PDBQT receptor file of N, H, CA, C and O in Angstrom, charges set to zero:
ATOM      1  N   UNK A   1       0.849  -1.177   0.000  1.00  0.00    +0.000 N 
ATOM      2  CA  UNK A   1       0.000   0.000   0.000  1.00  0.00    +0.000 C 
ATOM      3  C   UNK A   1       0.897   1.243   0.000  1.00  0.00    +0.000 C 
ATOM      4  O   UNK A   1       1.828   1.354   0.797  1.00  0.00    +0.000 OA
ATOM      5  N   UNK A   2       0.601   2.153  -0.891  1.00  0.00    +0.000 N 
ATOM      6  H   UNK A   2      -0.155   2.063  -1.538  1.00  0.00    +0.000 HD
ATOM      7  CA  UNK A   2       1.375   3.379  -0.972  1.00  0.00    +0.000 C 
ATOM      8  C   UNK A   2       0.701   4.467  -0.138  1.00  0.00    +0.000 C 
ATOM      9  O   UNK A   2      -0.526   4.553  -0.074  1.00  0.00    +0.000 OA
ATOM     10  N   UNK A   3       1.522   5.287   0.493  1.00  0.00    +0.000 N 
ATOM     11  H   UNK A   3       2.518   5.217   0.441  1.00  0.00    +0.000 HD
ATOM     12  CA  UNK A   3       1.027   6.397   1.302  1.00  0.00    +0.000 C 
ATOM     13  C   UNK A   3       1.292   7.687   0.552  1.00  0.00    +0.000 C 
ATOM     14  O   UNK A   3       2.394   7.913   0.050  1.00  0.00    +0.000 OA
ATOM     15  N   UNK A   4       0.288   8.519   0.480  1.00  0.00    +0.000 N 
ATOM     16  H   UNK A   4      -0.606   8.336   0.888  1.00  0.00    +0.000 HD
ATOM     17  CA  UNK A   4       0.411   9.809  -0.189  1.00  0.00    +0.000 C 
ATOM     18  C   UNK A   4       1.335  10.706   0.637  1.00  0.00    +0.000 C 
ATOM     19  O   UNK A   4       0.990  11.048   1.768  1.00  0.00    +0.000 OA
ATOM     20  N   UNK A   5       2.501  11.100   0.105  1.00  0.00    +0.000 N 
ATOM     21  H   UNK A   5       2.781  10.822  -0.814  1.00  0.00    +0.000 HD
ATOM     22  CA  UNK A   5       3.443  11.927   0.874  1.00  0.00    +0.000 C 
ATOM     23  C   UNK A   5       2.917  13.335   1.146  1.00  0.00    +0.000 C 
ATOM     24  O   UNK A   5       3.440  14.026   2.020  1.00  0.00    +0.000 OA
ATOM     25  N   UNK A   6       1.906  13.763   0.424  1.00  0.00    +0.000 N 
ATOM     26  H   UNK A   6       1.480  13.201  -0.285  1.00  0.00    +0.000 HD
ATOM     27  CA  UNK A   6       1.368  15.107   0.621  1.00  0.00    +0.000 C 
ATOM     28  C   UNK A   6       0.223  15.155   1.634  1.00  0.00    +0.000 C 
ATOM     29  O   UNK A   6      -0.227  16.237   2.011  1.00  0.00    +0.000 OA
ATOM     30  N   UNK A   7      -0.247  13.988   2.073  1.00  0.00    +0.000 N 
ATOM     31  H   UNK A   7       0.118  13.109   1.766  1.00  0.00    +0.000 HD
ATOM     32  CA  UNK A   7      -1.360  13.940   3.026  1.00  0.00    +0.000 C 
ATOM     33  C   UNK A   7      -0.877  14.378   4.409  1.00  0.00    +0.000 C 
ATOM     34  O   UNK A   7       0.229  14.029   4.822  1.00  0.00    +0.000 OA
ATOM     35  N   UNK A   8      -1.697  15.133   5.113  1.00  0.00    +0.000 N 
ATOM     36  H   UNK A   8      -2.596  15.417   4.777  1.00  0.00    +0.000 HD
ATOM     37  CA  UNK A   8      -1.356  15.609   6.455  1.00  0.00    +0.000 C 
ATOM     38  C   UNK A   8      -1.790  14.565   7.477  1.00  0.00    +0.000 C 
ATOM     39  O   UNK A   8      -2.983  14.306   7.631  1.00  0.00    +0.000 OA
ATOM     40  N   UNK A   9      -0.833  13.966   8.173  1.00  0.00    +0.000 N 
ATOM     41  H   UNK A   9       0.137  14.176   8.047  1.00  0.00    +0.000 HD
ATOM     42  CA  UNK A   9      -1.120  12.962   9.181  1.00  0.00    +0.000 C 
ATOM     43  C   UNK A   9      -1.107  13.546  10.597  1.00  0.00    +0.000 C 
ATOM     44  O   UNK A   9      -1.231  12.806  11.573  1.00  0.00    +0.000 OA
ATOM     45  N   UNK A  10      -0.960  14.840  10.710  1.00  0.00    +0.000 N 
ATOM     46  H   UNK A  10      -0.859  15.441   9.917  1.00  0.00    +0.000 HD
ATOM     47  CA  UNK A  10      -0.884  15.459  12.032  1.00  0.00    +0.000 C 
ATOM     48  C   UNK A  10       0.541  15.421  12.558  1.00  0.00    +0.000 C 
ATOM     49  O   UNK A  10       1.470  15.069  11.831  1.00  0.00    +0.000 OA
ATOM     50  N   UNK A  11       0.706  15.780  13.805  1.00  0.00    +0.000 N 
ATOM     51  H   UNK A  11      -0.049  16.066  14.396  1.00  0.00    +0.000 HD
ATOM     52  CA  UNK A  11       2.030  15.829  14.422  1.00  0.00    +0.000 C 
ATOM     53  C   UNK A  11       2.055  15.014  15.699  1.00  0.00    +0.000 C 
ATOM     54  O   UNK A  11       1.013  14.705  16.277  1.00  0.00    +0.000 OA
ATOM     55  N   UNK A  12       3.260  14.669  16.131  1.00  0.00    +0.000 N 
ATOM     56  H   UNK A  12       4.107  14.920  15.661  1.00  0.00    +0.000 HD
ATOM     57  CA  UNK A  12       3.470  14.047  17.433  1.00  0.00    +0.000 C 
ATOM     58  C   UNK A  12       4.699  14.697  18.048  1.00  0.00    +0.000 C 
ATOM     59  O   UNK A  12       5.557  15.236  17.348  1.00  0.00    +0.000 OA
ATOM     60  N   UNK A  13       4.764  14.633  19.358  1.00  0.00    +0.000 N 
ATOM     61  H   UNK A  13       4.067  14.195  19.926  1.00  0.00    +0.000 HD
ATOM     62  CA  UNK A  13       5.859  15.293  20.071  1.00  0.00    +0.000 C 
ATOM     63  C   UNK A  13       7.015  14.322  20.259  1.00  0.00    +0.000 C 
ATOM     64  O   UNK A  13       6.823  13.177  20.669  1.00  0.00    +0.000 OA
ATOM     65  N   UNK A  14       8.205  14.792  19.956  1.00  0.00    +0.000 N 
ATOM     66  H   UNK A  14       8.361  15.722  19.622  1.00  0.00    +0.000 HD
ATOM     67  CA  UNK A  14       9.412  13.994  20.155  1.00  0.00    +0.000 C 
ATOM     68  C   UNK A  14       9.717  13.925  21.651  1.00  0.00    +0.000 C 
ATOM     69  O   UNK A  14       9.806  14.968  22.299  1.00  0.00    +0.000 OA
ATOM     70  N   UNK A  15       9.879  12.727  22.217  1.00  0.00    +0.000 N 
ATOM     71  H   UNK A  15       9.806  11.879  21.691  1.00  0.00    +0.000 HD
ATOM     72  CA  UNK A  15      10.192  12.630  23.639  1.00  0.00    +0.000 C 
ATOM     73  C   UNK A  15      11.628  13.061  23.958  1.00  0.00    +0.000 C 
ATOM     74  O   UNK A  15      11.964  13.296  25.119  1.00  0.00    +0.000 OA
ATOM     75  N   UNK A  16      12.468  13.163  22.934  1.00  0.00    +0.000 N 
ATOM     76  H   UNK A  16      12.196  12.972  21.991  1.00  0.00    +0.000 HD
ATOM     77  CA  UNK A  16      13.853  13.559  23.149  1.00  0.00    +0.000 C 
ATOM     78  C   UNK A  16      14.054  15.057  23.274  1.00  0.00    +0.000 C 
ATOM     79  O   UNK A  16      14.884  15.503  24.066  1.00  0.00    +0.000 OA
ATOM     80  N   UNK A  17      13.299  15.849  22.500  1.00  0.00    +0.000 N 
ATOM     81  H   UNK A  17      12.624  15.487  21.857  1.00  0.00    +0.000 HD
ATOM     82  CA  UNK A  17      13.531  17.296  22.495  1.00  0.00    +0.000 C 
ATOM     83  C   UNK A  17      12.240  18.115  22.519  1.00  0.00    +0.000 C 
ATOM     84  O   UNK A  17      12.298  19.345  22.544  1.00  0.00    +0.000 OA
ATOM     85  N   UNK A  18      11.075  17.459  22.511  1.00  0.00    +0.000 N 
ATOM     86  H   UNK A  18      11.028  16.460  22.490  1.00  0.00    +0.000 HD
ATOM     87  CA  UNK A  18       9.752  18.101  22.569  1.00  0.00    +0.000 C 
ATOM     88  C   UNK A  18       9.406  18.873  21.294  1.00  0.00    +0.000 C 
ATOM     89  O   UNK A  18       8.499  19.706  21.305  1.00  0.00    +0.000 OA
ATOM     90  N   UNK A  19      10.116  18.605  20.203  1.00  0.00    +0.000 N 
ATOM     91  H   UNK A  19      10.852  17.928  20.194  1.00  0.00    +0.000 HD
ATOM     92  CA  UNK A  19       9.798  19.242  18.925  1.00  0.00    +0.000 C 
ATOM     93  C   UNK A  19       8.608  18.524  18.287  1.00  0.00    +0.000 C 
ATOM     94  O   UNK A  19       8.463  17.311  18.438  1.00  0.00    +0.000 OA
ATOM     95  N   UNK A  20       7.763  19.260  17.581  1.00  0.00    +0.000 N 
ATOM     96  H   UNK A  20       7.881  20.246  17.458  1.00  0.00    +0.000 HD
ATOM     97  CA  UNK A  20       6.653  18.664  16.849  1.00  0.00    +0.000 C 
ATOM     98  C   UNK A  20       7.206  18.018  15.579  1.00  0.00    +0.000 C 
ATOM     99  O   UNK A  20       7.874  18.669  14.775  1.00  0.00    +0.000 OA
ATOM    100  N   UNK A  21       6.915  16.721  15.413  1.00  0.00    +0.000 N 
ATOM    101  H   UNK A  21       6.372  16.193  16.065  1.00  0.00    +0.000 HD
ATOM    102  CA  UNK A  21       7.399  15.954  14.273  1.00  0.00    +0.000 C 
ATOM    103  C   UNK A  21       6.176  15.444  13.511  1.00  0.00    +0.000 C 
ATOM    104  O   UNK A  21       5.231  14.964  14.137  1.00  0.00    +0.000 OA
ATOM    105  N   UNK A  22       6.167  15.533  12.177  1.00  0.00    +0.000 N 
ATOM    106  H   UNK A  22       6.935  15.922  11.668  1.00  0.00    +0.000 HD
ATOM    107  CA  UNK A  22       5.046  14.968  11.421  1.00  0.00    +0.000 C 
ATOM    108  C   UNK A  22       4.861  13.489  11.769  1.00  0.00    +0.000 C 
ATOM    109  O   UNK A  22       5.835  12.745  11.886  1.00  0.00    +0.000 OA
ATOM    110  N   UNK A  23       3.611  13.074  11.934  1.00  0.00    +0.000 N 
ATOM    111  H   UNK A  23       2.820  13.678  11.839  1.00  0.00    +0.000 HD
ATOM    112  CA  UNK A  23       3.317  11.712  12.385  1.00  0.00    +0.000 C 
ATOM    113  C   UNK A  23       3.760  10.638  11.394  1.00  0.00    +0.000 C 
ATOM    114  O   UNK A  23       3.933   9.483  11.781  1.00  0.00    +0.000 OA
ATOM    115  N   UNK A  24       3.946  10.997  10.130  1.00  0.00    +0.000 N 
ATOM    116  H   UNK A  24       3.805  11.936   9.816  1.00  0.00    +0.000 HD
ATOM    117  CA  UNK A  24       4.376   9.994   9.149  1.00  0.00    +0.000 C 
ATOM    118  C   UNK A  24       5.897   9.893   9.043  1.00  0.00    +0.000 C 
ATOM    119  O   UNK A  24       6.401   9.151   8.200  1.00  0.00    +0.000 OA
ATOM    120  N   UNK A  25       6.633  10.618   9.874  1.00  0.00    +0.000 N 
ATOM    121  H   UNK A  25       6.223  11.220  10.559  1.00  0.00    +0.000 HD
ATOM    122  CA  UNK A  25       8.091  10.502   9.912  1.00  0.00    +0.000 C 
ATOM    123  C   UNK A  25       8.486   9.687  11.130  1.00  0.00    +0.000 C 
ATOM    124  O   UNK A  25       7.880   9.818  12.194  1.00  0.00    +0.000 OA
ATOM    125  N   UNK A  26       9.498   8.849  10.977  1.00  0.00    +0.000 N 
ATOM    126  H   UNK A  26       9.990   8.743  10.113  1.00  0.00    +0.000 HD
ATOM    127  CA  UNK A  26       9.929   7.974  12.061  1.00  0.00    +0.000 C 
ATOM    128  C   UNK A  26      11.159   8.488  12.797  1.00  0.00    +0.000 C 
ATOM    129  O   UNK A  26      11.650   7.836  13.718  1.00  0.00    +0.000 OA
ATOM    130  N   UNK A  27      11.661   9.656  12.394  1.00  0.00    +0.000 N 
ATOM    131  H   UNK A  27      11.262  10.186  11.645  1.00  0.00    +0.000 HD
ATOM    132  CA  UNK A  27      12.865  10.200  13.023  1.00  0.00    +0.000 C 
ATOM    133  C   UNK A  27      12.724  11.697  13.209  1.00  0.00    +0.000 C 
ATOM    134  O   UNK A  27      12.244  12.402  12.321  1.00  0.00    +0.000 OA
ATOM    135  N   UNK A  28      13.148  12.182  14.377  1.00  0.00    +0.000 N 
ATOM    136  H   UNK A  28      13.538  11.609  15.098  1.00  0.00    +0.000 HD
ATOM    137  CA  UNK A  28      13.121  13.618  14.671  1.00  0.00    +0.000 C 
ATOM    138  C   UNK A  28      14.256  14.298  13.910  1.00  0.00    +0.000 C 
ATOM    139  O   UNK A  28      15.402  13.852  13.966  1.00  0.00    +0.000 OA
ATOM    140  N   UNK A  29      13.935  15.373  13.203  1.00  0.00    +0.000 N 
ATOM    141  H   UNK A  29      13.004  15.735  13.157  1.00  0.00    +0.000 HD
ATOM    142  CA  UNK A  29      14.947  16.091  12.425  1.00  0.00    +0.000 C 
ATOM    143  C   UNK A  29      15.910  16.870  13.309  1.00  0.00    +0.000 C 
ATOM    144  O   UNK A  29      17.034  17.149  12.892  1.00  0.00    +0.000 OA
ATOM    145  N   UNK A  30      15.492  17.228  14.525  1.00  0.00    +0.000 N 
ATOM    146  H   UNK A  30      14.578  17.001  14.863  1.00  0.00    +0.000 HD
ATOM    147  CA  UNK A  30      16.332  18.033  15.405  1.00  0.00    +0.000 C 
ATOM    148  C   UNK A  30      17.324  17.190  16.192  1.00  0.00    +0.000 C 
ATOM    149  O   UNK A  30      18.528  17.442  16.137  1.00  0.00    +0.000 OA
ATOM    150  N   UNK A  31      16.832  16.182  16.930  1.00  0.00    +0.000 N 
ATOM    151  H   UNK A  31      15.854  15.977  16.975  1.00  0.00    +0.000 HD
ATOM    152  CA  UNK A  31      17.719  15.412  17.814  1.00  0.00    +0.000 C 
ATOM    153  C   UNK A  31      18.027  14.009  17.297  1.00  0.00    +0.000 C 
ATOM    154  O   UNK A  31      18.903  13.336  17.841  1.00  0.00    +0.000 OA
ATOM    155  N   UNK A  32      17.322  13.550  16.250  1.00  0.00    +0.000 N 
ATOM    156  H   UNK A  32      16.611  14.096  15.807  1.00  0.00    +0.000 HD
ATOM    157  CA  UNK A  32      17.592  12.243  15.680  1.00  0.00    +0.000 C 
ATOM    158  C   UNK A  32      16.890  11.087  16.383  1.00  0.00    +0.000 C 
ATOM    159  O   UNK A  32      17.169   9.928  16.077  1.00  0.00    +0.000 OA
ATOM    160  N   UNK A  33      15.979  11.375  17.325  1.00  0.00    +0.000 N 
ATOM    161  H   UNK A  33      15.752  12.317  17.574  1.00  0.00    +0.000 HD
ATOM    162  CA  UNK A  33      15.253  10.312  18.022  1.00  0.00    +0.000 C 
ATOM    163  C   UNK A  33      14.466   9.488  17.010  1.00  0.00    +0.000 C 
ATOM    164  O   UNK A  33      13.780  10.042  16.151  1.00  0.00    +0.000 OA
ATOM    165  N   UNK A  34      14.566   8.148  17.114  1.00  0.00    +0.000 N 
ATOM    166  H   UNK A  34      15.123   7.698  17.812  1.00  0.00    +0.000 HD
ATOM    167  CA  UNK A  34      13.812   7.263  16.225  1.00  0.00    +0.000 C 
ATOM    168  C   UNK A  34      12.612   6.712  16.977  1.00  0.00    +0.000 C 
ATOM    169  O   UNK A  34      12.752   6.083  18.026  1.00  0.00    +0.000 OA
ATOM    170  N   UNK A  35      11.431   6.958  16.426  1.00  0.00    +0.000 N 
ATOM    171  H   UNK A  35      11.317   7.469  15.574  1.00  0.00    +0.000 HD
ATOM    172  CA  UNK A  35      10.205   6.463  17.035  1.00  0.00    +0.000 C 
ATOM    173  C   UNK A  35      10.138   4.955  16.840  1.00  0.00    +0.000 C 
ATOM    174  O   UNK A  35      10.455   4.464  15.757  1.00  0.00    +0.000 OA
ATOM    175  N   UNK A  36       9.730   4.206  17.871  1.00  0.00    +0.000 N 
ATOM    176  H   UNK A  36       9.473   4.605  18.751  1.00  0.00    +0.000 HD
ATOM    177  CA  UNK A  36       9.670   2.752  17.750  1.00  0.00    +0.000 C 
ATOM    178  C   UNK A  36       8.538   2.312  16.818  1.00  0.00    +0.000 C 
ATOM    179  O   UNK A  36       7.503   2.969  16.711  1.00  0.00    +0.000 OA
ATOM    180  N   UNK A  37       8.767   1.197  16.160  1.00  0.00    +0.000 N 
ATOM    181  H   UNK A  37       9.608   0.663  16.248  1.00  0.00    +0.000 HD
ATOM    182  CA  UNK A  37       7.762   0.613  15.278  1.00  0.00    +0.000 C 
ATOM    183  C   UNK A  37       6.962  -0.412  16.073  1.00  0.00    +0.000 C 
ATOM    184  O   UNK A  37       7.516  -1.097  16.933  1.00  0.00    +0.000 OA
ATOM    185  N   UNK A  38       5.679  -0.523  15.797  1.00  0.00    +0.000 N 
ATOM    186  H   UNK A  38       5.229   0.033  15.098  1.00  0.00    +0.000 HD
ATOM    187  CA  UNK A  38       4.858  -1.540  16.452  1.00  0.00    +0.000 C 
ATOM    188  C   UNK A  38       5.173  -2.903  15.848  1.00  0.00    +0.000 C 
ATOM    189  O   UNK A  38       5.199  -3.061  14.627  1.00  0.00    +0.000 OA
ATOM    190  N   UNK A  39       5.409  -3.873  16.706  1.00  0.00    +0.000 N 
ATOM    191  H   UNK A  39       5.388  -3.744  17.697  1.00  0.00    +0.000 HD
ATOM    192  CA  UNK A  39       5.700  -5.218  16.220  1.00  0.00    +0.000 C 
ATOM    193  C   UNK A  39       4.411  -5.870  15.720  1.00  0.00    +0.000 C 
ATOM    194  O   UNK A  39       3.319  -5.475  16.129  1.00  0.00    +0.000 OA
ATOM    195  N   UNK A  40       4.529  -6.860  14.843  1.00  0.00    +0.000 N 
ATOM    196  H   UNK A  40       5.416  -7.181  14.511  1.00  0.00    +0.000 HD
ATOM    197  CA  UNK A  40       3.322  -7.549  14.353  1.00  0.00    +0.000 C 
ATOM    198  C   UNK A  40       2.510  -8.175  15.490  1.00  0.00    +0.000 C 
ATOM    199  O   UNK A  40       1.281  -8.191  15.437  1.00  0.00    +0.000 OA
ATOM    200  N   UNK A  41       3.194  -8.691  16.519  1.00  0.00    +0.000 N 
ATOM    201  H   UNK A  41       4.193  -8.678  16.562  1.00  0.00    +0.000 HD
ATOM    202  CA  UNK A  41       2.479  -9.290  17.651  1.00  0.00    +0.000 C 
ATOM    203  C   UNK A  41       1.663  -8.234  18.383  1.00  0.00    +0.000 C 
ATOM    204  O   UNK A  41       0.534  -8.502  18.794  1.00  0.00    +0.000 OA
ATOM    205  N   UNK A  42       2.213  -7.050  18.550  1.00  0.00    +0.000 N 
ATOM    206  H   UNK A  42       3.130  -6.832  18.217  1.00  0.00    +0.000 HD
ATOM    207  CA  UNK A  42       1.482  -5.980  19.228  1.00  0.00    +0.000 C 
ATOM    208  C   UNK A  42       0.303  -5.512  18.379  1.00  0.00    +0.000 C 
ATOM    209  O   UNK A  42      -0.754  -5.188  18.921  1.00  0.00    +0.000 OA
ATOM    210  N   UNK A  43       0.466  -5.473  17.074  1.00  0.00    +0.000 N 
ATOM    211  H   UNK A  43       1.325  -5.736  16.634  1.00  0.00    +0.000 HD
ATOM    212  CA  UNK A  43      -0.628  -5.085  16.195  1.00  0.00    +0.000 C 
ATOM    213  C   UNK A  43      -1.772  -6.090  16.286  1.00  0.00    +0.000 C 
ATOM    214  O   UNK A  43      -2.938  -5.698  16.332  1.00  0.00    +0.000 OA
ATOM    215  N   UNK A  44      -1.446  -7.399  16.313  1.00  0.00    +0.000 N 
ATOM    216  H   UNK A  44      -0.499  -7.718  16.275  1.00  0.00    +0.000 HD
ATOM    217  CA  UNK A  44      -2.478  -8.429  16.449  1.00  0.00    +0.000 C 
ATOM    218  C   UNK A  44      -3.187  -8.306  17.786  1.00  0.00    +0.000 C 
ATOM    219  O   UNK A  44      -4.412  -8.413  17.857  1.00  0.00    +0.000 OA
ATOM    220  N   UNK A  45      -2.417  -8.082  18.852  1.00  0.00    +0.000 N 
ATOM    221  H   UNK A  45      -1.423  -7.995  18.795  1.00  0.00    +0.000 HD
ATOM    222  CA  UNK A  45      -2.998  -7.945  20.189  1.00  0.00    +0.000 C 
ATOM    223  C   UNK A  45      -3.934  -6.749  20.240  1.00  0.00    +0.000 C 
ATOM    224  O   UNK A  45      -5.015  -6.837  20.822  1.00  0.00    +0.000 OA
ATOM    225  N   UNK A  46      -3.540  -5.648  19.648  1.00  0.00    +0.000 N 
ATOM    226  H   UNK A  46      -2.661  -5.577  19.175  1.00  0.00    +0.000 HD
ATOM    227  CA  UNK A  46      -4.378  -4.456  19.617  1.00  0.00    +0.000 C 
ATOM    228  C   UNK A  46      -5.657  -4.722  18.835  1.00  0.00    +0.000 C 
ATOM    229  O   UNK A  46      -6.737  -4.302  19.249  1.00  0.00    +0.000 OA
ATOM    230  N   UNK A  47      -5.543  -5.408  17.723  1.00  0.00    +0.000 N 
ATOM    231  H   UNK A  47      -4.666  -5.750  17.387  1.00  0.00    +0.000 HD
ATOM    232  CA  UNK A  47      -6.712  -5.724  16.901  1.00  0.00    +0.000 C 
ATOM    233  C   UNK A  47      -7.677  -6.627  17.664  1.00  0.00    +0.000 C 
ATOM    234  O   UNK A  47      -8.882  -6.378  17.668  1.00  0.00    +0.000 OA
ATOM    235  N   UNK A  48      -7.156  -7.681  18.313  1.00  0.00    +0.000 N 
ATOM    236  H   UNK A  48      -6.177  -7.884  18.309  1.00  0.00    +0.000 HD
ATOM    237  CA  UNK A  48      -8.015  -8.586  19.083  1.00  0.00    +0.000 C 
ATOM    238  C   UNK A  48      -8.631  -7.872  20.276  1.00  0.00    +0.000 C 
ATOM    239  O   UNK A  48      -9.784  -8.130  20.620  1.00  0.00    +0.000 OA
ATOM    240  N   UNK A  49      -7.887  -6.987  20.906  1.00  0.00    +0.000 N 
ATOM    241  H   UNK A  49      -6.950  -6.777  20.626  1.00  0.00    +0.000 HD
ATOM    242  CA  UNK A  49      -8.427  -6.211  22.024  1.00  0.00    +0.000 C 
ATOM    243  C   UNK A  49      -9.595  -5.351  21.576  1.00  0.00    +0.000 C 
ATOM    244  O   UNK A  49     -10.589  -5.234  22.294  1.00  0.00    +0.000 OA
ATOM    245  N   UNK A  50      -9.489  -4.752  20.407  1.00  0.00    +0.000 N 
ATOM    246  H   UNK A  50      -8.682  -4.847  19.824  1.00  0.00    +0.000 HD
ATOM    247  CA  UNK A  50     -10.575  -3.925  19.882  1.00  0.00    +0.000 C 
ATOM    248  C   UNK A  50     -11.798  -4.778  19.584  1.00  0.00    +0.000 C 
ATOM    249  O   UNK A  50     -12.925  -4.364  19.857  1.00  0.00    +0.000 OA
ATOM    250  N   UNK A  51     -11.587  -5.961  19.027  1.00  0.00    +0.000 N 
ATOM    251  H   UNK A  51     -10.672  -6.298  18.805  1.00  0.00    +0.000 HD
ATOM    252  CA  UNK A  51     -12.714  -6.851  18.729  1.00  0.00    +0.000 C 
ATOM    253  C   UNK A  51     -13.417  -7.269  20.012  1.00  0.00    +0.000 C 
ATOM    254  O   UNK A  51     -14.646  -7.263  20.077  1.00  0.00    +0.000 OA
ATOM    255  N   UNK A  52     -12.650  -7.630  21.026  1.00  0.00    +0.000 N 
ATOM    256  H   UNK A  52     -11.652  -7.635  20.973  1.00  0.00    +0.000 HD
ATOM    257  CA  UNK A  52     -13.240  -8.031  22.309  1.00  0.00    +0.000 C 
ATOM    258  C   UNK A  52     -14.012  -6.876  22.929  1.00  0.00    +0.000 C 
ATOM    259  O   UNK A  52     -15.106  -7.082  23.455  1.00  0.00    +0.000 OA
ATOM    260  N   UNK A  53     -13.468  -5.670  22.877  1.00  0.00    +0.000 N 
ATOM    261  H   UNK A  53     -12.580  -5.503  22.450  1.00  0.00    +0.000 HD
ATOM    262  CA  UNK A  53     -14.161  -4.513  23.457  1.00  0.00    +0.000 C 
ATOM    263  C   UNK A  53     -15.469  -4.236  22.719  1.00  0.00    +0.000 C 
ATOM    264  O   UNK A  53     -16.465  -3.886  23.352  1.00  0.00    +0.000 OA
ATOM    265  N   UNK A  54     -15.487  -4.383  21.417  1.00  0.00    +0.000 N 
ATOM    266  H   UNK A  54     -14.678  -4.667  20.902  1.00  0.00    +0.000 HD
ATOM    267  CA  UNK A  54     -16.717  -4.168  20.644  1.00  0.00    +0.000 C 
ATOM    268  C   UNK A  54     -17.770  -5.205  21.026  1.00  0.00    +0.000 C 
ATOM    269  O   UNK A  54     -18.940  -4.871  21.210  1.00  0.00    +0.000 OA
ATOM    270  N   UNK A  55     -17.349  -6.468  21.142  1.00  0.00    +0.000 N 
ATOM    271  H   UNK A  55     -16.399  -6.740  20.992  1.00  0.00    +0.000 HD
ATOM    272  CA  UNK A  55     -18.288  -7.521  21.534  1.00  0.00    +0.000 C 
ATOM    273  C   UNK A  55     -18.845  -7.253  22.924  1.00  0.00    +0.000 C 
ATOM    274  O   UNK A  55     -20.049  -7.388  23.146  1.00  0.00    +0.000 OA
ATOM    275  N   UNK A  56     -17.979  -6.874  23.862  1.00  0.00    +0.000 N 
ATOM    276  H   UNK A  56     -17.001  -6.764  23.681  1.00  0.00    +0.000 HD
ATOM    277  CA  UNK A  56     -18.450  -6.566  25.221  1.00  0.00    +0.000 C 
ATOM    278  C   UNK A  56     -19.403  -5.384  25.219  1.00  0.00    +0.000 C 
ATOM    279  O   UNK A  56     -20.407  -5.397  25.932  1.00  0.00    +0.000 OA
ATOM    280  N   UNK A  57     -19.105  -4.375  24.437  1.00  0.00    +0.000 N 
ATOM    281  H   UNK A  57     -18.290  -4.365  23.858  1.00  0.00    +0.000 HD
ATOM    282  CA  UNK A  57     -19.987  -3.221  24.349  1.00  0.00    +0.000 C 
ATOM    283  C   UNK A  57     -21.365  -3.625  23.827  1.00  0.00    +0.000 C 
ATOM    284  O   UNK A  57     -22.388  -3.186  24.352  1.00  0.00    +0.000 OA
ATOM    285  N   UNK A  58     -21.381  -4.453  22.803  1.00  0.00    +0.000 N 
ATOM    286  H   UNK A  58     -20.549  -4.809  22.377  1.00  0.00    +0.000 HD
ATOM    287  CA  UNK A  58     -22.660  -4.915  22.243  1.00  0.00    +0.000 C 
ATOM    288  C   UNK A  58     -23.433  -5.713  23.285  1.00  0.00    +0.000 C 
ATOM    289  O   UNK A  58     -24.640  -5.524  23.439  1.00  0.00    +0.000 OA
ATOM    290  N   UNK A  59     -22.751  -6.601  24.001  1.00  0.00    +0.000 N 
ATOM    291  H   UNK A  59     -21.771  -6.755  23.876  1.00  0.00    +0.000 HD
ATOM    292  CA  UNK A  59     -23.429  -7.408  25.024  1.00  0.00    +0.000 C 
ATOM    293  C   UNK A  59     -23.993  -6.536  26.128  1.00  0.00    +0.000 C 
ATOM    294  O   UNK A  59     -25.117  -6.758  26.578  1.00  0.00    +0.000 OA
ATOM    295  N   UNK A  60     -23.234  -5.551  26.568  1.00  0.00    +0.000 N 
ATOM    296  H   UNK A  60     -22.321  -5.370  26.203  1.00  0.00    +0.000 HD
ATOM    297  CA  UNK A  60     -23.736  -4.649  27.605  1.00  0.00    +0.000 C 
ATOM    298  C   UNK A  60     -24.875  -3.813  27.061  1.00  0.00    +0.000 C 
ATOM    299  O   UNK A  60     -25.868  -3.592  27.754  1.00  0.00    +0.000 OA
ATOM    300  N   UNK A  61     -24.747  -3.351  25.844  1.00  0.00    +0.000 N 
ATOM    301  H   UNK A  61     -23.940  -3.530  25.282  1.00  0.00    +0.000 HD
ATOM    302  CA  UNK A  61     -25.804  -2.540  25.243  1.00  0.00    +0.000 C 
ATOM    303  C   UNK A  61     -27.097  -3.320  25.123  1.00  0.00    +0.000 C 
ATOM    304  O   UNK A  61     -28.175  -2.771  25.352  1.00  0.00    +0.000 OA
ATOM    305  N   UNK A  62     -27.006  -4.567  24.775  1.00  0.00    +0.000 N 
ATOM    306  H   UNK A  62     -26.130  -5.013  24.590  1.00  0.00    +0.000 HD
ATOM    307  CA  UNK A  62     -28.199  -5.409  24.644  1.00  0.00    +0.000 C 
ATOM    308  C   UNK A  62     -28.641  -5.990  25.994  1.00  0.00    +0.000 C 
ATOM    309  O   UNK A  62     -29.641  -6.704  26.070  1.00  0.00    +0.000 OA
ATOM    310  N   UNK A  63     -27.909  -5.687  27.026  1.00  0.00    +0.000 N 
ATOM    311  H   UNK A  63     -27.097  -5.107  26.964  1.00  0.00    +0.000 HD
ATOM    312  CA  UNK A  63     -28.210  -6.153  28.388  1.00  0.00    +0.000 C 
ATOM    313  C   UNK A  63     -28.258  -7.673  28.485  1.00  0.00    +0.000 C 
ATOM    314  O   UNK A  63     -29.116  -8.249  29.154  1.00  0.00    +0.000 OA
ATOM    315  N   UNK A  64     -27.331  -8.290  27.811  1.00  0.00    +0.000 N 
ATOM    316  H   UNK A  64     -26.634  -7.823  27.268  1.00  0.00    +0.000 HD
ATOM    317  CA  UNK A  64     -27.220  -9.735  27.883  1.00  0.00    +0.000 C 
ATOM    318  C   UNK A  64     -26.333 -10.055  29.081  1.00  0.00    +0.000 C 
ATOM    319  O   UNK A  64     -25.226  -9.528  29.200  1.00  0.00    +0.000 OA
ATOM    320  N   UNK A  65     -26.818 -10.911  29.960  1.00  0.00    +0.000 N 
ATOM    321  H   UNK A  65     -27.717 -11.339  29.864  1.00  0.00    +0.000 HD
ATOM    322  CA  UNK A  65     -26.057 -11.290  31.157  1.00  0.00    +0.000 C 
ATOM    323  C   UNK A  65     -25.388 -12.630  30.903  1.00  0.00    +0.000 C 
ATOM    324  O   UNK A  65     -25.933 -13.504  30.229  1.00  0.00    +0.000 OA
ATOM    325  N   UNK A  66     -24.201 -12.767  31.460  1.00  0.00    +0.000 N 
ATOM    326  H   UNK A  66     -23.759 -12.057  32.008  1.00  0.00    +0.000 HD
ATOM    327  CA  UNK A  66     -23.460 -14.031  31.321  1.00  0.00    +0.000 C 
ATOM    328  C   UNK A  66     -23.991 -15.037  32.288  1.00  0.00    +0.000 C 
ATOM    329  O   UNK A  66     -23.504 -16.167  32.332  1.00  0.00    +0.000 OA
TER     330      UNK A  66
């Protein structure tokens, strides 16, 4: 999948120098801090966590008791 380099992804703060860095960049231009990449295992865990939360929300919304 290609990412449009002109799209605005917002900013994030560098923990090394507090400079605003574009969210689609992985390195701070001022201090050189490299933002960590999410591992595939963490991405899967996050995805499954979201699915579980949605299911729980639906069950609570429908007032289904276990």
